[in-house]
Backbone as a printed PyTorch tensor [residue, N CA C, xyz], in Angstrom:
tensor([[[ 41.5640,   6.0550, -30.4030],
         [ 41.1810,   4.9630, -29.5330],
         [ 41.2140,   5.3800, -28.0700]],

        [[ 41.8210,   6.4820, -27.7610],
         [ 41.9240,   6.9590, -26.3830],
         [ 40.5580,   7.0320, -25.7070]],

        [[ 39.5410,   7.3220, -26.4860],
         [ 38.1880,   7.4620, -25.9290],
         [ 37.7310,   6.1650, -25.2660]],

        [[ 38.1840,   5.0190, -25.7740],
         [ 37.7710,   3.7350, -25.2070],
         [ 38.2560,   3.5800, -23.7670]],

        [[ 39.5170,   3.8920, -23.5230],
         [ 40.0620,   3.7990, -22.1680],
         [ 39.4080,   4.7780, -21.2220]],

        [[ 39.1000,   5.9730, -21.7320],
         [ 38.4520,   6.9990, -20.9020],
         [ 37.0330,   6.5650, -20.5410]],

        [[ 36.2630,   6.1130, -21.5370],
         [ 34.8710,   5.7090, -21.2640],
         [ 34.8060,   4.5150, -20.3200]],

        [[ 35.6280,   3.5040, -20.5680],
         [ 35.6470,   2.3460, -19.6710],
         [ 36.0930,   2.7680, -18.2780]],

        [[ 37.0820,   3.6430, -18.2180],
         [ 37.5480,   4.1550, -16.9310],
         [ 36.4490,   4.8680, -16.1680]],

        [[ 35.6540,   5.6820, -16.8800],
         [ 34.5380,   6.3920, -16.2370],
         [ 33.5100,   5.4200, -15.6760]],

        [[ 33.1260,   4.4310, -16.4820],
         [ 32.1140,   3.4620, -16.0360],
         [ 32.6100,   2.7170, -14.8010]],

        [[ 33.8310,   2.1940, -14.8580],
         [ 34.3690,   1.4270, -13.7280],
         [ 34.5460,   2.3190, -12.5020]],

        [[ 35.0360,   3.5310, -12.6990],
         [ 35.2230,   4.4480, -11.5610],
         [ 33.8940,   4.7460, -10.8810]],

        [[ 32.8560,   4.9910, -11.6630],
         [ 31.5440,   5.2770, -11.0720],
         [ 30.9880,   4.0500, -10.3600]],

        [[ 31.2040,   2.8580, -10.9290],
         [ 30.7650,   1.6290, -10.2650],
         [ 31.5300,   1.4030,  -8.9570]],

        [[ 32.7460,   1.8980,  -8.8840],
         [ 33.5640,   1.7720,  -7.6660],
         [ 33.2830,   2.8840,  -6.6630]],

        [[ 32.2960,   3.7020,  -6.9350],
         [ 31.9550,   4.7740,  -6.0100],
         [ 32.6750,   6.0790,  -6.2910]],

        [[ 33.3400,   6.1650,  -7.4280],
         [ 34.0210,   7.4020,  -7.7980],
         [ 33.0190,   8.5140,  -8.0620]],

        [[ 33.4870,   9.7240,  -7.9980],
         [ 32.6100,  10.8880,  -8.1800],
         [ 33.2120,  11.8260,  -9.2150]],

        [[ 32.3740,  12.2510, -10.1680],
         [ 32.8170,  13.2200, -11.1710],
         [ 33.2100,  14.5380, -10.5100]],

        [[ 32.5900,  14.8310,  -9.3740],
         [ 32.8920,  16.0730,  -8.6530],
         [ 34.3610,  16.1380,  -8.2240]],

        [[ 35.0200,  14.9810,  -8.1030],
         [ 36.4340,  14.9750,  -7.7180],
         [ 37.3090,  15.6510,  -8.7720]],

        [[ 36.8070,  15.7250, -10.0040],
         [ 37.5840,  16.3780, -11.0630],
         [ 37.8010,  17.8590, -10.7660]],

        [[ 36.8890,  18.4490, -10.0010],
         [ 37.0180,  19.8730,  -9.6600],
         [ 38.2570,  20.1310,  -8.8020]],

        [[ 38.7130,  19.1060,  -8.0820],
         [ 39.8760,  19.2550,  -7.2040],
         [ 41.2020,  18.9710,  -7.9110]],

        [[ 41.1280,  18.5280,  -9.1600],
         [ 42.3200,  18.0690,  -9.8680],
         [ 42.9210,  19.1910, -10.7000]],

        [[ 44.2260,  19.2860, -10.6190],
         [ 44.9590,  20.2370, -11.4740],
         [ 45.7850,  19.4340, -12.4640]],

        [[ 45.3400,  19.4630, -13.7070],
         [ 46.0830,  18.7890, -14.7650],
         [ 46.7910,  19.8680, -15.5680]],

        [[ 48.0990,  19.8290, -15.5410],
         [ 48.8870,  20.8400, -16.2570],
         [ 48.7430,  20.6360, -17.7630]],

        [[ 48.4070,  21.7160, -18.4580],
         [ 48.3220,  21.6680, -19.9170],
         [ 47.1360,  20.8990, -20.4580]],

        [[ 46.0920,  20.7190, -19.6690],
         [ 44.9260,  19.9570, -20.1290],
         [ 44.3410,  20.5550, -21.4030]],

        [[ 44.3260,  21.8710, -21.4940],
         [ 43.7680,  22.5270, -22.6800],
         [ 44.5800,  22.1820, -23.9270]],

        [[ 45.8820,  21.9530, -23.7740],
         [ 46.7270,  21.5800, -24.9160],
         [ 46.3130,  20.2100, -25.4250]],

        [[ 46.0620,  19.2940, -24.4980],
         [ 45.6450,  17.9430, -24.8650],
         [ 44.3200,  17.9850, -25.6260]],

        [[ 43.3760,  18.7910, -25.1460],
         [ 42.0800,  18.9440, -25.8220],
         [ 42.2890,  19.5310, -27.2180]],

        [[ 43.1480,  20.5320, -27.3370],
         [ 43.4260,  21.1610, -28.6360],
         [ 44.0330,  20.1540, -29.6120]],

        [[ 44.9270,  19.2860, -29.1350],
         [ 45.5220,  18.2660, -29.9970],
         [ 44.4660,  17.2970, -30.5120]],

        [[ 43.5620,  16.8870, -29.6300],
         [ 42.4770,  15.9810, -30.0360],
         [ 41.5740,  16.6440, -31.0700]],

        [[ 41.2210,  17.9020, -30.8470],
         [ 40.3800,  18.6270, -31.8020],
         [ 41.0990,  18.8050, -33.1390]],

        [[ 42.4000,  19.0520, -33.1010],
         [ 43.1790,  19.1720, -34.3310],
         [ 43.1710,  17.8900, -35.1330]],

        [[ 43.2710,  16.7610, -34.4500],
         [ 43.2420,  15.4660, -35.1290],
         [ 41.8730,  15.2330, -35.7610]],

        [[ 40.8150,  15.5480, -35.0370],
         [ 39.4600,  15.3990, -35.5790],
         [ 39.2830,  16.2930, -36.8040]],

        [[ 39.7310,  17.5380, -36.7150],
         [ 39.6110,  18.4790, -37.8380],
         [ 40.3740,  17.9760, -39.0550]],

        [[ 41.5470,  17.4050, -38.8350],
         [ 42.3470,  16.8770, -39.9370],
         [ 41.5620,  15.8270, -40.7150]],

        [[ 40.8720,  14.9480, -40.0180],
         [ 40.0920,  13.9100, -40.6880],
         [ 38.8030,  14.4520, -41.2980]],

        [[ 38.1440,  15.3730, -40.6200],
         [ 36.8860,  15.9160, -41.1410],
         [ 37.0790,  16.6860, -42.4450]],

        [[ 38.2050,  17.3870, -42.5600],
         [ 38.4330,  18.2390, -43.7260],
         [ 39.4500,  17.6640, -44.7040]],

        [[ 39.7430,  16.3780, -44.5980],
         [ 40.7690,  15.7790, -45.4570],
         [ 40.4260,  15.8650, -46.9360]],

        [[ 39.1480,  15.7470, -47.3000],
         [ 38.7700,  15.8080, -48.7130],
         [ 38.7300,  17.2400, -49.2310]],

        [[ 38.3700,  18.1860, -48.3660],
         [ 38.2910,  19.5900, -48.7750],
         [ 39.6680,  20.2440, -48.8600]],

        [[ 40.6170,  19.7650, -48.0770],
         [ 41.9480,  20.3760, -48.0290],
         [ 43.0310,  19.3020, -48.1490]],

        [[ 43.1860,  18.7220, -49.3420],
         [ 44.1550,  17.6280, -49.4820],
         [ 45.5910,  18.0260, -49.1580]],

        [[ 45.9490,  19.2910, -49.3750],
         [ 47.3280,  19.7030, -49.0740],
         [ 47.6020,  19.6300, -47.5700]],

        [[ 46.6070,  19.9800, -46.7690],
         [ 46.7590,  19.8730, -45.3120],
         [ 46.8210,  18.4050, -44.9110]],

        [[ 45.9920,  17.5850, -45.5560],
         [ 45.9580,  16.1650, -45.2380],
         [ 47.3100,  15.5140, -45.5480]],

        [[ 47.9840,  15.9720, -46.6060],
         [ 49.3040,  15.4280, -46.9410],
         [ 50.3410,  15.7760, -45.8730]],

        [[ 50.0690,  16.8040, -45.1070],
         [ 50.9880,  17.2100, -44.0340],
         [ 50.7230,  16.4510, -42.7280]],

        [[ 49.8160,  15.4780, -42.7600],
         [ 49.4450,  14.7950, -41.5220],
         [ 50.6230,  14.1450, -40.7950]],

        [[ 51.6530,  13.6040, -41.4820],
         [ 52.7740,  13.0550, -40.7050],
         [ 53.4440,  14.1050, -39.8250]],

        [[ 53.6120,  15.3000, -40.3580],
         [ 54.2120,  16.3810, -39.5720],
         [ 53.3070,  16.7160, -38.3920]],

        [[ 51.9980,  16.7960, -38.6490],
         [ 51.0320,  17.1050, -37.5880],
         [ 51.0980,  16.0570, -36.4770]],

        [[ 51.0300,  14.7730, -36.8580],
         [ 50.9750,  13.7230, -35.8440],
         [ 52.2660,  13.6440, -35.0320]],

        [[ 53.4070,  13.7520, -35.6940],
         [ 54.6720,  13.7020, -34.9480],
         [ 54.8120,  14.9140, -34.0350]],

        [[ 54.4170,  16.0820, -34.5210],
         [ 54.4550,  17.2880, -33.6750],
         [ 53.4950,  17.1510, -32.5000]],

        [[ 52.3100,  16.6090, -32.7680],
         [ 51.3180,  16.4210, -31.7070],
         [ 51.8490,  15.4690, -30.6390]],

        [[ 52.5460,  14.4090, -31.0600],
         [ 53.1300,  13.4880, -30.0860],
         [ 54.1530,  14.1990, -29.2070]],

        [[ 54.9880,  15.0390, -29.7990],
         [ 55.9940,  15.7520, -29.0090],
         [ 55.3430,  16.6570, -27.9680]],

        [[ 54.2890,  17.3620, -28.3710],
         [ 53.5760,  18.2300, -27.4250],
         [ 52.8910,  17.3760, -26.3580]],

        [[ 52.2960,  16.2510, -26.7880],
         [ 51.6320,  15.3560, -25.8400],
         [ 52.6300,  14.8310, -24.8040]],

        [[ 53.8500,  14.5000, -25.2510],
         [ 54.8660,  14.0260, -24.3020],
         [ 55.1460,  15.0730, -23.2370]],

        [[ 55.2290,  16.3160, -23.6370],
         [ 55.4890,  17.4010, -22.6910],
         [ 54.3600,  17.4990, -21.6600]],

        [[ 53.1140,  17.4460, -22.1310],
         [ 51.9570,  17.5270, -21.2260],
         [ 51.9370,  16.3170, -20.2870]],

        [[ 52.1500,  15.1250, -20.8320],
         [ 52.1510,  13.9330, -19.9870],
         [ 53.2890,  13.9870, -18.9670]],

        [[ 54.4500,  14.4190, -19.3990],
         [ 55.5870,  14.5080, -18.4800],
         [ 55.2830,  15.4610, -17.3230]],

        [[ 54.6200,  16.5660, -17.6170],
         [ 54.2690,  17.5230, -16.5640],
         [ 53.2570,  16.9420, -15.5800]],

        [[ 52.5540,  15.8910, -15.9780],
         [ 51.5270,  15.2920, -15.1240],
         [ 51.8880,  13.8700, -14.6970]],

        [[ 53.1610,  13.5400, -14.7500],
         [ 53.5960,  12.1770, -14.4470],
         [ 53.3110,  11.7710, -13.0070]],

        [[ 52.9910,  12.7240, -12.1420],
         [ 52.6610,  12.4100, -10.7490],
         [ 51.2940,  11.7290, -10.6280]],

        [[ 50.4730,  11.8070, -11.6720],
         [ 49.1480,  11.1740, -11.6500],
         [ 49.3150,   9.7040, -12.0390]],

        [[ 48.7630,   8.8180, -11.2210],
         [ 48.8590,   7.3800, -11.4670],
         [ 48.3010,   7.0440, -12.8540]],

        [[ 49.0770,   6.3500, -13.6650],
         [ 48.6520,   5.9300, -14.9980],
         [ 49.2560,   6.7560, -16.1240]],

        [[ 49.6850,   7.9630, -15.8260],
         [ 50.2360,   8.8340, -16.8720],
         [ 51.5160,   8.2380, -17.4560]],

        [[ 52.3500,   7.6240, -16.6250],
         [ 53.5850,   7.0320, -17.1440],
         [ 53.3010,   5.8940, -18.1230]],

        [[ 52.2210,   5.1510, -17.9000],
         [ 51.8330,   4.0880, -18.8310],
         [ 51.4260,   4.7110, -20.1710]],

        [[ 50.6770,   5.8160, -20.1190],
         [ 50.3050,   6.5290, -21.3480],
         [ 51.5590,   7.0360, -22.0660]],

        [[ 52.5040,   7.5240, -21.3060],
         [ 53.7490,   8.0530, -21.8700],
         [ 54.5220,   6.9570, -22.6130]],

        [[ 54.6050,   5.7850, -22.0210],
         [ 55.3000,   4.6630, -22.6680],
         [ 54.5730,   4.2560, -23.9490]],

        [[ 53.2420,   4.1530, -23.8870],
         [ 52.4650,   3.8040, -25.0820],
         [ 52.6440,   4.8230, -26.1900]],

        [[ 52.6090,   6.0900, -25.8260],
         [ 52.8140,   7.1480, -26.8150],
         [ 54.2020,   7.0880, -27.4180]],

        [[ 55.1910,   6.7890, -26.5880],
         [ 56.5670,   6.6850, -27.0730],
         [ 56.7070,   5.5390, -28.0770]],

        [[ 56.0710,   4.4070, -27.8000],
         [ 56.1180,   3.2810, -28.7430],
         [ 55.5040,   3.6760, -30.0850]],

        [[ 54.3540,   4.3480, -30.0530],
         [ 53.7270,   4.7980, -31.3020],
         [ 54.6140,   5.8050, -32.0290]],

        [[ 55.2000,   6.7180, -31.2870],
         [ 56.0610,   7.7440, -31.8780],
         [ 57.2650,   7.1020, -32.5670]],

        [[ 57.8920,   6.1380, -31.9070],
         [ 59.0860,   5.4840, -32.4610],
         [ 58.7590,   4.7970, -33.7840]],

        [[ 57.6640,   4.0320, -33.8260],
         [ 57.3270,   3.3260, -35.0690],
         [ 56.9520,   4.3180, -36.1690]],

        [[ 56.3010,   5.4160, -35.8110],
         [ 55.9380,   6.4060, -36.8240],
         [ 57.1750,   7.1360, -37.3510]],

        [[ 58.1020,   7.4900, -36.4890],
         [ 59.3450,   8.1320, -36.9430],
         [ 60.1080,   7.1790, -37.8660]],

        [[ 60.1500,   5.8970, -37.4940],
         [ 60.8700,   4.9020, -38.2950],
         [ 60.2300,   4.6890, -39.6660]],

        [[ 58.9910,   5.1520, -39.8320],
         [ 58.2710,   4.9770, -41.0960],
         [ 57.8700,   6.3110, -41.7130]],

        [[ 58.6970,   7.3110, -41.5260],
         [ 58.4800,   8.6010, -42.1730],
         [ 57.2610,   9.3590, -41.6870]],

        [[ 56.8300,   9.0870, -40.4580],
         [ 55.6830,   9.7890, -39.8910],
         [ 54.3750,   9.0310, -40.0250]],

        [[ 54.4380,   7.8060, -40.5240],
         [ 53.2220,   7.0100, -40.7250],
         [ 53.2180,   5.7740, -39.8310]],

        [[ 52.0110,   5.3350, -39.4600],
         [ 51.8230,   4.1230, -38.6650],
         [ 51.5000,   2.9700, -39.6210]],

        [[ 52.3450,   1.9240, -39.6580],
         [ 52.0310,   0.7870, -40.5240],
         [ 50.8520,  -0.0230, -39.9810]],

        [[ 49.9960,  -0.4590, -40.9050],
         [ 48.8130,  -1.2510, -40.5530],
         [ 48.9480,  -2.6250, -41.1970]],

        [[ 48.7770,  -3.6610, -40.3960],
         [ 48.8590,  -5.0310, -40.8910],
         [ 47.6790,  -5.3350, -41.8080]],

        [[ 47.9450,  -5.7340, -43.0660],
         [ 46.8320,  -6.0780, -43.9540],
         [ 46.0700,  -7.3070, -43.4610]],

        [[ 46.7820,  -8.2460, -42.8330],
         [ 46.1190,  -9.4520, -42.3160],
         [ 45.1550,  -9.0970, -41.1880]],

        [[ 45.6200,  -8.2810, -40.2490],
         [ 44.7520,  -7.8790, -39.1320],
         [ 43.5850,  -7.0460, -39.6450]],

        [[ 43.8570,  -6.1400, -40.5800],
         [ 42.7990,  -5.2740, -41.1120],
         [ 41.7580,  -6.0710, -41.8840]],

        [[ 42.1870,  -7.1200, -42.5890],
         [ 41.2240,  -7.9150, -43.3650],
         [ 40.2500,  -8.6550, -42.4530]],

        [[ 40.6400,  -8.8890, -41.2030],
         [ 39.7190,  -9.5050, -40.2460],
         [ 38.6070,  -8.5380, -39.8390]],

        [[ 38.8950,  -7.2430, -39.9150],
         [ 37.9070,  -6.2190, -39.5670],
         [ 36.9060,  -6.0770, -40.6990]],

        [[ 37.4320,  -5.8020, -41.8950],
         [ 36.5850,  -5.5820, -43.0680],
         [ 37.4890,  -5.5110, -44.2900]],

        [[ 37.0280,  -6.0290, -45.4170],
         [ 37.8460,  -5.9150, -46.6290],
         [ 38.0820,  -4.4620, -47.0390]],

        [[ 37.2140,  -3.5640, -46.6270],
         [ 37.3460,  -2.1540, -47.0160],
         [ 38.1400,  -1.3320, -46.0020]],

        [[ 38.5450,  -1.9350, -44.8980],
         [ 39.2260,  -1.1940, -43.8290],
         [ 40.4740,  -0.4800, -44.3280]],

        [[ 41.2130,  -1.1300, -45.2000],
         [ 42.4670,  -0.5290, -45.6760],
         [ 42.4240,  -0.2050, -47.1690]],

        [[ 41.2340,  -0.0970, -47.7380],
         [ 41.0950,   0.1640, -49.1750],
         [ 41.9930,   1.2740, -49.7060]],

        [[ 42.0640,   2.4470, -49.0460],
         [ 42.8830,   3.5270, -49.6210],
         [ 44.3940,   3.2980, -49.5190]],

        [[ 44.8350,   2.3790, -48.6770],
         [ 46.2670,   2.2680, -48.3850],
         [ 47.1350,   1.7150, -49.5190]],

        [[ 46.6640,   0.7950, -50.3660],
         [ 47.5510,   0.3440, -51.4490],
         [ 47.9860,   1.4760, -52.3910]],

        [[ 47.2110,   2.5530, -52.4660],
         [ 47.5820,   3.6890, -53.3130],
         [ 48.6400,   4.5700, -52.6470]],

        [[ 48.9250,   4.3430, -51.4000],
         [ 49.9160,   5.1470, -50.6860],
         [ 49.4170,   5.4970, -49.3020]],

        [[ 50.1750,   6.3160, -48.5760],
         [ 49.7770,   6.6900, -47.2120],
         [ 48.4010,   7.3550, -47.1910]],

        [[ 47.6720,   7.0980, -46.1130],
         [ 46.3510,   7.6980, -45.9350],
         [ 46.2480,   8.1560, -44.4900]],

        [[ 46.1500,   9.4630, -44.3060],
         [ 46.1200,   9.9960, -42.9390],
         [ 47.4430,   9.7100, -42.2720]],

        [[ 47.3860,   8.9930, -41.1760],
         [ 48.6330,   8.6430, -40.4820],
         [ 49.0500,   7.2050, -40.7640]],

        [[ 48.3750,   6.5310, -41.6840],
         [ 48.6190,   5.1080, -41.9050],
         [ 49.2680,   4.8070, -43.2540]],

        [[ 50.0590,   3.7310, -43.2420],
         [ 50.5670,   3.1270, -44.4670],
         [ 50.3680,   1.6250, -44.3350]],

        [[ 50.3210,   0.9560, -45.4680],
         [ 50.1640,  -0.4870, -45.4720],
         [ 51.4790,  -1.1350, -45.0340]],

        [[ 51.4040,  -2.0200, -44.0750],
         [ 52.5810,  -2.7140, -43.5660],
         [ 53.1220,  -3.6470, -44.6480]],

        [[ 54.4450,  -3.6900, -44.7590],
         [ 55.0900,  -4.5640, -45.7390],
         [ 56.4920,  -4.8950, -45.2400]],

        [[ 57.2600,  -5.5710, -46.0890],
         [ 58.6480,  -5.8670, -45.7340],
         [ 59.4880,  -4.5970, -45.7030]],

        [[ 59.0280,  -3.5540, -46.4000],
         [ 59.7680,  -2.2880, -46.4330],
         [ 59.5040,  -1.4110, -45.2090]],

        [[ 58.3970,  -1.6370, -44.5090],
         [ 58.1160,  -0.8200, -43.3270],
         [ 58.9550,  -1.3320, -42.1530]],

        [[ 59.2010,  -0.4480, -41.2230],
         [ 60.0970,  -0.7450, -40.1020],
         [ 59.3250,  -0.9440, -38.7980]],

        [[ 59.9050,  -1.7520, -37.9200],
         [ 59.3500,  -1.9920, -36.5750],
         [ 57.8760,  -2.3970, -36.6320]],

        [[ 57.5640,  -3.3070, -37.5470],
         [ 56.1660,  -3.7050, -37.7460],
         [ 55.4970,  -4.2190, -36.4760]],

        [[ 56.2610,  -4.8220, -35.5870],
         [ 55.6730,  -5.3410, -34.3450],
         [ 55.1010,  -4.2230, -33.4680]],

        [[ 55.5100,  -2.9700, -33.7170],
         [ 54.9580,  -1.8270, -32.9780],
         [ 53.8230,  -1.1440, -33.7400]],

        [[ 53.5400,  -1.6170, -34.9430],
         [ 52.4860,  -1.0110, -35.7560],
         [ 51.1000,  -1.4810, -35.3360]],

        [[ 50.1150,  -1.1200, -36.1400],
         [ 48.7310,  -1.5410, -35.8870],
         [ 48.5910,  -2.9920, -36.3380]],

        [[ 48.6960,  -3.9100, -35.3770],
         [ 48.6830,  -5.3450, -35.6730],
         [ 47.6140,  -6.1050, -34.8910]],

        [[ 46.9050,  -5.4230, -33.9940],
         [ 45.9450,  -6.0940, -33.1100],
         [ 44.5310,  -5.7660, -33.5750]],

        [[ 43.8150,  -6.7600, -34.1520],
         [ 42.4430,  -6.4770, -34.5840],
         [ 41.4840,  -6.5340, -33.3900]],

        [[ 40.6340,  -5.5350, -33.2780],
         [ 39.5880,  -5.5380, -32.2450],
         [ 38.2980,  -5.9630, -32.9350]],

        [[ 37.8800,  -7.1630, -32.6320],
         [ 36.7380,  -7.7920, -33.3000],
         [ 35.5500,  -7.8760, -32.3520]],

        [[ 34.3640,  -8.2200, -32.8740],
         [ 33.2140,  -8.4140, -31.9910],
         [ 33.5690,  -9.4240, -30.9020]],

        [[ 33.1240,  -9.2060, -29.7070],
         [ 32.0740,  -8.2870, -29.2690],
         [ 32.5540,  -6.8670, -29.0020]],

        [[ 33.8320,  -6.5690, -29.2800],
         [ 34.3030,  -5.2010, -29.0660],
         [ 33.4680,  -4.2660, -29.9260]],

        [[ 32.9610,  -3.1750, -29.3590],
         [ 31.9970,  -2.3360, -30.0900],
         [ 32.5700,  -1.5510, -31.2700]],

        [[ 33.8460,  -1.1970, -31.2210],
         [ 34.4420,  -0.4180, -32.3210],
         [ 35.4880,  -1.2840, -33.0060]],

        [[ 35.2030,  -1.6790, -34.2310],
         [ 36.1050,  -2.5650, -34.9540],
         [ 37.2360,  -1.7500, -35.5650]],

        [[ 38.4480,  -2.0710, -35.1500],
         [ 39.6220,  -1.3480, -35.6150],
         [ 40.8630,  -2.1890, -35.3660]],

        [[ 41.9720,  -1.7390, -35.9250],
         [ 43.2620,  -2.3840, -35.6980],
         [ 44.1080,  -1.4000, -34.9030]],

        [[ 44.7030,  -1.8870, -33.8230],
         [ 45.4510,  -1.0080, -32.9240],
         [ 46.8600,  -1.5520, -32.7010]],

        [[ 47.6780,  -0.7230, -32.0810],
         [ 49.0630,  -1.0900, -31.7780],
         [ 49.2200,  -1.3740, -30.2850]],

        [[ 50.3620,  -1.9390, -29.9480],
         [ 50.7070,  -2.1300, -28.5310],
         [ 50.7100,  -0.7760, -27.8220]],

        [[ 51.2220,   0.2460, -28.4920],
         [ 51.2280,   1.5960, -27.9180],
         [ 49.8220,   2.0790, -27.6140]],

        [[ 48.8770,   1.8280, -28.5460],
         [ 47.4810,   2.2210, -28.3220],
         [ 46.9080,   1.5230, -27.0930]],

        [[ 47.2210,   0.2390, -26.9580],
         [ 46.7280,  -0.5230, -25.8030],
         [ 47.2620,   0.0910, -24.5100]],

        [[ 48.5560,   0.3990, -24.4830],
         [ 49.1390,   1.0030, -23.2750],
         [ 48.5550,   2.3870, -22.9950]],

        [[ 48.3320,   3.1790, -24.0320],
         [ 47.7180,   4.4990, -23.8410],
         [ 46.3500,   4.3470, -23.1960]],

        [[ 45.5700,   3.3680, -23.6460],
         [ 44.2390,   3.1670, -23.0830],
         [ 44.2770,   2.6180, -21.6690]],

        [[ 45.2060,   1.7180, -21.3910],
         [ 45.3590,   1.2300, -20.0120],
         [ 45.7280,   2.4000, -19.1090]],

        [[ 46.6490,   3.2240, -19.5640],
         [ 47.0380,   4.4030, -18.7890],
         [ 45.8820,   5.3470, -18.5630]],

        [[ 45.0860,   5.6020, -19.6100],
         [ 43.9220,   6.4920, -19.4760],
         [ 42.9330,   5.9250, -18.4620]],

        [[ 42.7180,   4.6180, -18.5110],
         [ 41.8420,   3.9500, -17.5500],
         [ 42.3560,   4.1800, -16.1280]],

        [[ 43.6540,   3.9780, -15.9240],
         [ 44.2480,   4.1620, -14.5910],
         [ 44.1710,   5.6140, -14.1320]],

        [[ 44.3690,   6.5510, -15.0500],
         [ 44.2720,   7.9750, -14.7080],
         [ 42.8660,   8.2940, -14.2180]],

        [[ 41.8530,   7.8160, -14.9310],
         [ 40.4600,   8.0820, -14.5340],
         [ 40.1910,   7.4920, -13.1550]],

        [[ 40.7050,   6.2840, -12.8980],
         [ 40.5110,   5.6870, -11.5700],
         [ 41.1580,   6.5680, -10.5010]],

        [[ 42.3820,   7.0070, -10.7760],
         [ 43.1100,   7.8250,  -9.7960],
         [ 42.4120,   9.1510,  -9.5290]],

        [[ 41.7930,   9.7280, -10.5590],
         [ 41.1720,  11.0400, -10.3980],
         [ 39.7880,  10.9800,  -9.7600]],

        [[ 39.0300,   9.9240, -10.0550],
         [ 37.6390,   9.8790,  -9.5870],
         [ 37.4260,   9.0740,  -8.3160]],

        [[ 38.2370,   8.0420,  -8.1060],
         [ 38.0310,   7.1630,  -6.9470],
         [ 39.0610,   7.5280,  -5.8890]],

        [[ 38.5850,   8.0330,  -4.7940],
         [ 39.4760,   8.4180,  -3.6900],
         [ 39.6710,   7.2360,  -2.7710]],

        [[ 40.9010,   7.0700,  -2.3510],
         [ 41.2190,   5.9980,  -1.4140],
         [ 40.5440,   6.3040,  -0.0870]],

        [[ 39.8240,   5.3130,   0.4150],
         [ 39.1960,   5.4720,   1.7270],
         [ 40.2470,   5.2250,   2.8000]],

        [[ 40.2460,   6.0370,   3.8420],
         [ 41.2250,   5.8160,   4.9130],
         [ 40.9960,   4.4600,   5.5840]],

        [[ 42.0940,   3.7920,   5.9170],
         [ 41.9880,   2.5090,   6.6090],
         [ 41.5190,   2.7550,   8.0440]],

        [[ 41.1830,   1.6900,   8.7260],
         [ 40.7200,   1.8060,  10.1140],
         [ 41.8080,   2.4520,  10.9740]],

        [[ 43.0640,   2.0520,  10.7200],
         [ 44.1840,   2.6110,  11.4810],
         [ 44.3230,   4.1030,  11.2060]],

        [[ 44.1730,   4.4900,   9.9400],
         [ 44.2770,   5.9030,   9.5860],
         [ 43.1520,   6.7070,  10.2340]],

        [[ 41.9500,   6.1140,  10.2680],
         [ 40.8170,   6.8000,  10.9030],
         [ 41.0760,   6.9860,  12.3950]],

        [[ 41.6000,   5.9310,  13.0400],
         [ 41.8910,   6.0250,  14.4720],
         [ 42.9800,   7.0580,  14.7270]],

        [[ 43.9870,   7.1040,  13.8480],
         [ 45.0630,   8.0790,  13.9930],
         [ 44.5520,   9.5000,  13.8390]],

        [[ 43.5590,   9.7050,  12.9910],
         [ 42.9860,  11.0370,  12.7850],
         [ 42.1770,  11.4740,  13.9910]],

        [[ 41.5860,  10.5010,  14.6790],
         [ 40.7310,  10.8270,  15.8190],
         [ 41.5590,  11.2230,  17.0390]],

        [[ 42.8090,  10.8700,  17.0600],
         [ 43.6370,  11.1620,  18.2410],
         [ 44.0900,  12.5720,  18.2820]]])
């Protein structure tokens, strides 16, 4: 879901006069690690049917990826919005650790999306998800928020996901939209 906050952030930043060229001036520590984690997650889903043994290891992958992501975010905490992403990631990490590496998904919220949204889950964990029940822990931090039309991508998300996206939006604003000097600052520069 991170892509949603990034795309919305880009659109709003450009509408606010932000420039993609400003990215050339930005030093994000460990950016390549973040890209590698995203590609690893995509690969895990693309090859889940061809390599079921790797897919069964997804809880280890996701929890490890969160730990690495925390390190990268912590190194970049000086960028506005990164701390919000860090808090959102921490909430997701806590609920996943409490559930053996899986994110619980609300069947009620998922049924609002589509009856087939959680089809594989009654048979057991699927990817990083398990079906939420009385046995799952910290359900209020799980995927309980259905994103319905007019939202373009129908899915169920967590509070942590929402915070990660708000943080990503703020990061994009901070990186692309430069604060214009106030009149006083301009006068001070001229002296």
